[in-house]
Each structure stands twice: as structure tokens, then as C-alpha cells.
C-alpha positions as CSV (number, residue, x, y, z in Angstrom):
1,M,-0.3,0.3,-0.1
2,S,1.5,3.4,-1.1
3,T,1.8,6.3,1.6
4,S,-0.4,8.6,-1.0
5,S,-3.1,6.0,-0.5
6,I,-3.1,6.0,3.2
7,K,-5.9,7.0,5.2
8,P,-6.2,7.7,8.6
9,G,-7.1,5.0,10.3
10,F,-9.3,3.9,14.0
11,L,-8.7,2.8,17.1
12,A,-10.1,0.1,19.7
13,I,-9.2,-0.3,23.1
14,E,-10.5,-3.7,25.0
15,L,-12.2,-3.0,28.1
16,D,-11.8,-6.4,30.2
17,G,-11.6,-6.0,33.9
18,A,-14.1,-3.0,34.2
19,G,-16.9,-3.7,36.0
20,W,-15.6,-7.4,36.4
21,D,-17.8,-8.2,39.5
22,G,-21.3,-7.6,37.9
23,G,-23.0,-5.4,40.3
24,D,-20.0,-2.6,40.5
25,F,-20.7,-0.8,37.1
26,A,-19.3,2.6,38.9
27,S,-15.9,1.3,37.2
28,L,-16.9,0.2,33.8
29,G,-18.5,4.0,33.4
30,E,-15.0,5.7,34.6
31,A,-13.8,3.4,31.8
32,V,-15.8,3.6,28.8
33,L,-16.3,7.5,30.0
34,A,-11.8,8.0,29.8
35,A,-11.8,6.3,26.5
36,E,-13.9,8.3,24.9
37,S,-12.1,11.1,26.6
38,A,-9.3,10.3,25.2
39,G,-10.4,9.8,21.9
40,F,-10.2,6.1,20.9
41,H,-13.0,5.7,18.7
42,A,-14.5,2.3,19.8
43,A,-14.2,0.1,23.4
44,T,-14.8,-3.3,23.0
45,F,-16.2,-6.0,25.6
46,T,-14.7,-9.6,26.3
47,D,-17.4,-12.1,26.9
48,A,-16.6,-15.4,29.5
49,P,-18.6,-17.6,32.0
50,V,-17.3,-16.1,34.8
51,P,-19.8,-16.6,37.7
52,G,-20.7,-13.1,38.6
53,R,-19.8,-10.8,35.9
54,A,-21.9,-9.3,34.0
55,N,-21.7,-10.4,30.3
56,A,-20.6,-8.5,27.4
57,L,-23.7,-7.3,26.3
58,Q,-24.6,-6.4,29.6
59,R,-21.9,-4.1,30.2
60,A,-22.0,-2.5,26.6
61,A,-25.6,-1.6,27.8
62,F,-24.4,0.0,30.5
63,A,-22.3,2.4,28.8
64,G,-24.7,3.4,25.5
65,P,-26.4,6.5,27.8
66,V,-23.2,7.4,29.5
67,T,-21.5,7.8,26.3
68,R,-21.9,9.9,23.3
69,S,-18.8,9.1,20.7
70,I,-17.5,5.8,21.2
71,A,-19.0,2.5,19.1
72,L,-19.7,0.1,21.7
73,V,-18.8,-3.6,20.8
74,P,-19.4,-6.4,22.8
75,E,-18.2,-10.2,22.0
76,V,-20.7,-12.7,21.8
77,D,-20.8,-16.0,20.7
78,T,-22.6,-17.8,18.5
79,V,-22.3,-21.4,18.9
80,Y,-24.0,-21.9,22.8
81,T,-26.3,-19.1,22.4
82,E,-29.9,-18.7,20.8
83,P,-29.3,-16.7,17.5
84,F,-32.7,-14.7,18.2
85,H,-32.4,-13.8,21.2
86,V,-28.9,-12.3,20.1
87,S,-30.1,-10.5,17.3
88,T,-32.7,-8.8,19.4
89,Q,-30.4,-8.2,22.2
90,L,-27.8,-6.5,19.6
91,A,-30.8,-4.4,18.5
92,S,-32.0,-3.0,21.8
93,L,-27.9,-2.0,22.5
94,D,-28.6,-0.2,19.2
95,Y,-31.0,1.8,20.3
96,V,-29.3,2.2,24.0
97,S,-26.2,4.1,22.1
98,G,-28.0,5.9,19.6
99,G,-26.4,3.7,16.9
100,R,-23.2,3.0,17.9
101,A,-23.3,-0.5,18.5
102,G,-21.4,-3.2,16.8
103,W,-21.2,-7.4,17.1
104,I,-18.3,-9.3,17.6
105,A,-18.9,-12.4,17.0
106,T,-17.0,-15.3,18.3
107,A,-17.3,-18.9,18.2
108,A,-14.5,-21.0,20.3
109,E,-14.3,-24.7,21.1
110,S,-15.9,-25.0,24.6
111,P,-17.1,-28.1,26.1
112,E,-17.9,-25.6,29.6
113,A,-20.4,-24.1,27.6
114,A,-21.7,-27.2,25.9
115,A,-22.3,-28.6,28.8
116,A,-23.9,-25.8,30.4
117,V,-26.4,-25.6,27.8
118,G,-26.9,-29.8,27.2
119,R,-26.0,-29.4,23.8
120,S,-23.3,-31.4,21.6
121,F,-19.8,-29.6,21.8
122,A,-18.4,-28.3,18.5
123,A,-15.0,-27.5,17.0
124,G,-12.8,-27.5,13.8
125,D,-15.3,-26.1,10.8
126,A,-18.0,-26.5,12.5
127,L,-17.5,-23.4,14.2
128,G,-17.3,-21.4,11.2
129,Q,-20.5,-22.6,10.1
130,E,-22.3,-21.9,13.4
131,A,-20.8,-18.2,13.3
132,G,-22.3,-18.1,9.7
133,A,-25.4,-19.4,10.2
134,S,-25.9,-17.1,13.4
135,I,-24.8,-13.9,11.8
136,E,-27.0,-14.7,8.9
137,V,-30.4,-14.9,11.4
138,S,-29.4,-12.0,13.0
139,R,-29.1,-9.9,9.7
140,R,-32.3,-11.2,8.7
141,L,-33.8,-10.3,11.9
142,W,-32.8,-6.7,11.4
143,D,-34.1,-6.2,8.3
144,S,-37.6,-8.0,9.4
145,W,-39.1,-4.8,10.3
146,E,-39.1,-2.3,7.4
147,D,-37.9,1.2,8.3
148,D,-41.2,2.8,8.5
149,A,-43.6,-0.5,10.3
150,V,-44.0,1.8,13.0
151,I,-47.1,4.0,12.7
152,R,-48.6,5.0,15.9
153,D,-51.8,5.5,14.3
154,V,-53.8,6.8,17.3
155,A,-57.0,7.1,15.5
156,T,-57.2,3.5,14.0
157,G,-55.2,2.1,17.1
158,R,-52.6,0.9,15.6
159,Y,-48.9,1.2,16.7
160,I,-47.7,-0.8,13.6
161,D,-48.0,-2.0,9.7
162,V,-48.2,-6.0,10.0
163,D,-48.0,-5.2,6.1
164,K,-44.1,-4.4,6.8
165,L,-43.0,-7.3,9.3
166,H,-41.7,-10.5,7.3
167,Y,-41.1,-13.6,8.0
168,V,-37.3,-14.7,7.8
169,D,-38.1,-18.0,7.3
170,F,-34.2,-19.5,7.9
171,E,-33.2,-22.8,7.9
172,T,-29.9,-24.4,8.2
173,P,-28.2,-25.7,5.4
174,A,-28.7,-29.4,4.5
175,D,-24.6,-29.9,5.2
176,F,-25.1,-28.4,8.9
177,A,-22.5,-29.5,11.6
178,G,-24.0,-28.9,14.3
179,P,-27.6,-29.7,15.5
180,A,-30.3,-28.4,12.7
181,Y,-32.7,-25.3,13.7
182,S,-35.1,-23.5,11.9
183,V,-36.0,-19.4,12.8
184,K,-39.4,-18.1,11.8
185,G,-39.3,-14.6,12.6
186,P,-39.6,-11.8,12.3
187,S,-38.3,-10.1,15.2
188,I,-40.2,-8.7,18.5
189,I,-38.9,-5.5,18.2
190,P,-38.3,-3.0,15.4
191,R,-35.3,-2.2,12.9
192,P,-31.9,-1.3,14.6
193,P,-31.1,2.4,14.0
194,Q,-28.1,1.4,11.9
195,G,-30.6,-0.7,10.0
196,Q,-27.7,-3.4,10.4
197,L,-25.2,-3.3,12.8
198,P,-21.9,-3.7,11.5
199,V,-20.7,-7.0,12.5
200,I,-16.7,-8.3,13.3
201,A,-15.5,-11.6,13.3
202,G,-11.7,-13.5,13.7
203,A,-10.2,-13.6,10.0
204,S,-9.4,-17.3,11.2
205,L,-13.3,-18.1,11.3
206,V,-14.0,-16.4,7.4
207,G,-13.4,-17.9,4.3
208,P,-15.1,-20.8,2.6
209,G,-16.9,-23.9,4.5
210,Q,-17.2,-20.9,7.1
211,V,-18.4,-17.0,7.2
212,P,-18.6,-16.3,4.3
213,A,-17.3,-12.8,3.3
214,D,-19.3,-11.0,2.6
215,A,-21.5,-11.5,5.9
216,V,-19.0,-9.7,8.2
217,D,-18.0,-6.0,8.1
218,A,-14.2,-6.3,9.5
219,V,-12.5,-8.8,10.6
220,L,-9.8,-9.2,13.6
221,V,-6.2,-10.6,12.7
222,T,-3.3,-11.9,15.2
223,A,-0.1,-12.6,14.5
224,P,2.4,-14.1,17.6
225,T,4.8,-11.3,17.4
226,P,4.8,-6.8,16.3
227,E,7.0,-8.2,13.4
228,L,4.9,-10.0,11.7
229,L,1.6,-8.1,12.3
230,A,1.8,-5.7,9.7
231,A,2.4,-9.1,7.0
232,E,-0.5,-10.8,8.4
233,V,-2.7,-7.7,7.6
234,R,-1.4,-7.6,4.2
235,D,-2.4,-11.1,3.5
236,V,-6.0,-11.1,5.1
237,R,-6.2,-8.4,2.9
238,E,-5.0,-9.8,0.1
239,R,-7.6,-13.0,0.9
240,L,-10.0,-11.3,1.6
241,G,-10.6,-8.0,-0.8
242,E,-11.5,-4.6,0.0
243,S,-14.5,-4.5,1.2
244,V,-13.5,-6.0,4.7
245,A,-11.9,-3.5,7.1
246,V,-9.2,-5.3,8.7
247,I,-8.2,-4.7,12.4
248,A,-5.1,-5.8,13.7
249,E,-4.6,-6.7,17.2
250,L,-2.1,-6.1,19.5
251,D,-1.0,-6.4,23.7
252,V,0.2,-3.6,25.3
253,V,2.7,-3.2,28.0
254,L,3.9,0.2,28.4
255,D,7.0,2.1,31.1
256,S,4.9,3.5,33.5
257,R,4.8,5.4,36.9
258,G,8.6,4.6,37.1
259,Q,8.7,0.9,36.4
260,A,10.0,-0.6,32.3
261,A,6.9,-2.1,30.3
262,A,9.5,-5.3,30.6
263,E,9.6,-6.0,34.3
264,R,5.3,-5.2,34.0
265,S,5.8,-8.4,30.9
266,V,6.8,-10.2,33.0
267,G,4.9,-12.7,33.8
268,L,2.4,-12.1,30.8
269,D,0.8,-14.4,28.2
270,G,-1.1,-14.9,25.5
271,A,-1.4,-15.4,21.6
272,R,-1.3,-12.0,20.3
273,A,1.2,-9.4,19.1
274,R,2.6,-7.7,22.2
275,Y,4.4,-4.1,22.1
276,A,5.8,-3.3,25.1
277,G,8.2,-0.1,26.1
278,S,7.6,3.7,25.5
279,A,4.8,5.3,24.8
280,A,6.8,7.2,22.1
281,G,8.0,3.9,20.6
282,L,4.3,2.4,20.8
283,V,3.4,5.9,18.4
284,D,5.7,5.3,16.1
285,F,4.4,1.7,15.6
286,L,1.3,2.4,15.3
287,A,1.6,4.8,13.0
288,E,3.8,2.2,10.4
289,L,0.6,0.1,11.2
290,L,-1.9,1.9,10.0
291,K,-0.6,2.3,6.9
292,E,-1.2,-1.7,6.6
293,A,-4.6,-1.8,8.8
294,D,-7.8,0.1,8.4
295,G,-7.8,0.0,12.2
296,V,-6.5,-1.5,15.7
297,R,-7.7,-2.6,18.8
298,L,-5.4,-2.1,22.1
299,H,-5.8,-5.1,25.1
300,P,-4.0,-3.1,27.6
301,A,-1.7,-5.6,30.1
302,S,-3.3,-2.9,32.7
303,L,-6.4,-0.9,32.4
304,A,-5.3,1.7,34.5
305,L,-2.0,2.0,33.6
306,E,-2.0,1.6,29.9
307,L,-5.5,3.8,29.2
308,D,-3.4,6.8,31.4
309,E,-0.7,6.6,29.4
310,L,-2.4,6.3,26.1
311,S,-4.4,9.1,26.3
312,R,-1.6,11.8,27.5
313,L,0.9,10.4,25.1
314,V,0.3,8.3,22.1
315,L,-3.8,9.5,20.8
316,P,-3.0,13.2,20.9
317,E,0.8,12.1,19.0
318,L,-0.8,10.3,16.5
319,R,-4.0,12.9,15.6
320,R,-0.8,15.2,15.5
321,R,0.4,13.2,12.7
322,G,-2.6,12.9,11.3
323,A,-2.5,9.0,11.2
324,L,-6.0,8.5,13.1
325,R,-9.7,9.5,12.0
326,P,-11.3,12.0,14.2
327,P,-14.3,10.5,16.8
328,V,-17.7,10.9,15.0
329,Q,-19.0,12.9,17.1
330,D,-23.1,12.4,16.9
331,G,-22.2,9.1,14.6
332,T,-22.9,5.9,14.1
333,F,-20.3,2.6,14.3
334,R,-21.7,2.2,10.4
335,D,-20.2,6.4,9.7
336,L,-17.1,5.4,11.5
337,L,-16.6,1.7,9.1
338,G,-17.6,4.0,6.2
339,L,-20.8,2.2,5.4
340,T,-24.2,3.2,3.9
341,R,-27.2,2.7,5.8
342,P,-28.5,-0.7,3.8
343,A,-32.5,-0.7,3.3
344,S,-34.4,-4.1,4.3
345,R,-33.7,-6.6,2.0
346,Y,-37.3,-7.6,2.6
347,A,-38.7,-4.2,1.7
348,S,-36.9,-3.5,-1.7
349,A,-38.6,-7.9,-2.2
350,A,-42.1,-6.4,-1.1
351,A,-41.6,-3.4,-3.6
352,G,-40.3,-5.2,-6.5
353,A,-43.6,-7.5,-6.1
354,G,-45.6,-5.0,-6.8
355,K,-44.7,-3.6,-9.7
């Protein structure tokens, strides 16, 4: 990619570690407001079956009313959750946030999660198939209400125009690896403000026989080392094409409060690329990485420590260099990703049938 074609990128931050106990949302509110104030474009929320912890959707929903510009993107499992409920909960999040919601669709091998819901354990290619089906169900359900289905006609006592609600009639394909299911629809809530929430998935889940590339709006790209990350971004972009945004994943450990990043990194493990060093060095690294990736999601070693350094020393310098897009004020997550608001597929079909 030539430097003449470079567009400013965006930064997301994983807020894992805030609001962990499920009842104390004060730390979560403080963290998401600090991330928004620092100029992060999106906050993501990791989900995991931890007893007593608010799940990712609940945490994102709490953050919706207290924020204004930052996109709120929870991770939600596609294998051991009901697609109908996932779709409606994400649509509700879009309403709560005023159109700033997104979805990181995850599909992990988890015998514990399978046992918890009493279904068979999924692994291998079945994970991608499960994710693809769940995404397709959600997208159909988001389209099942036309934008003007809610009429609030006091004179006739009608709240909705039933002719503008549509069955989605989804059935898993014959070669589906998991338990077969069908979804009739329509959804139980109106179409989300964005029409379609942006959907993100790990690049390893996207491809033939898994999640179709045209089913997602962005992919998350990982690499074992920082040196390999830019090359992996290029490989994924070549494989999936330019229509899908590419977001690089990076663990971050910074020199902070008199303690060197190398010392703070001792004992940390993980499969993602990790930058450990000074804030100035991270600025240089991200400026180069954003020449290849559309965005970067940062995973701070310590939310309190890294967020302070990032907000004071990293994001302001990246903005000064022109490497970051300005935050989208009163906009949507689709606006941030450069996506137009799509029409309902069923509205288009109904209009065509009426001609």
C-alpha cells in the first residue's frame, strides 16, 4: 500500500477488567468515559463464563447512555447462544447507544459452555458454520421490520403496519455440522437505528465453508509477534478483498509510573502480538501499522495504567501526525467504518413484488 493512498485509521480499546463483578458498574463507567475522552473510536467488551460477572452485552448496554461518540462492541458467542435472542439484544443495544453498537461474533471450542446449555460440543470447521448461521439469522431479523413499520396511528389504534413485518424463514443448510434449527421471525423489536449493526469476526473464522466474507464488515487479525502483524494484515486483505475492514490485534505494555514495560511484562502470556516499551515507541509502531490496517484494537496489560499513558502520550501524537480519524460526533458505528445504511432486503423484495 503506497503512502499516497493511506487514510487515517481508528483505534479500539478492550475494556476487559472494568465492571468485572457484575454489580459494581462504577469502574466500567469510569473506564469507558476515559476511553471516549482520550479519543478512542470504539470500546470492546470480552465475554467469558465467569460467575457473578456481567456479560459483555450487559456491560455495553450500561455504557450506552453514559457515552456519546465511542462505538460499543461486545463479543457475543454464536455457538452456545440462541440466534434470535442475540439478534434482539444487539438491536436493543443499538437503540440504547443511539446507533453506536457493533458485534464481535465469536465461536470458540468450549466443552464447558456446551455442557452448560446441554448441547453437543462444536469444534473445527463447525465453529465457522455456526458463526455464519448465527450472523445470517441476525441480519435477516434486523431486516424483518421495514424502517417505517412503526406508524403509531392513534385514529385506528394501530402501532405497527403488519404488512411491513416479514418472516425470515431461515433454515440451516443440509450439510450443517451442528444441530439443525430454523427461525421463522419476524423480530420482536423494530429495525435497529443503523439498519444493520456492523459485524466483526476473527479472520480465521472467515472463508470458504465458514463465515462468508460478505457476511462481515470487519475482521480481527492476530500474529505471534509485532514484527509479523503488518504482513499478516496484508495477507488477510489480499485473501478477503478491500470490502472488509481489517483490524489488527495488539497487546500493549508501556513504561509507566517508573516501572519499565519489560519488568511489567514478566509473567504475562498470550497468543497475540505484544508491544512492550515506551509510549513514543508505540506511537511509531502504530503509525506504521495503520498504513496497512484500517484500525487497531489495543489490549492493555493494566487498564488503569495503560489507558493513562495512551490518553496522554499516544493518541494525541497519532492525531498530530494525521494517523487517526477524528471521533465521529453524534454518528454511528457504520459512519466510522465508512458504511452506508442499507435498506431492508424484505422491503426491497416487497416493493419489487408490487410492481
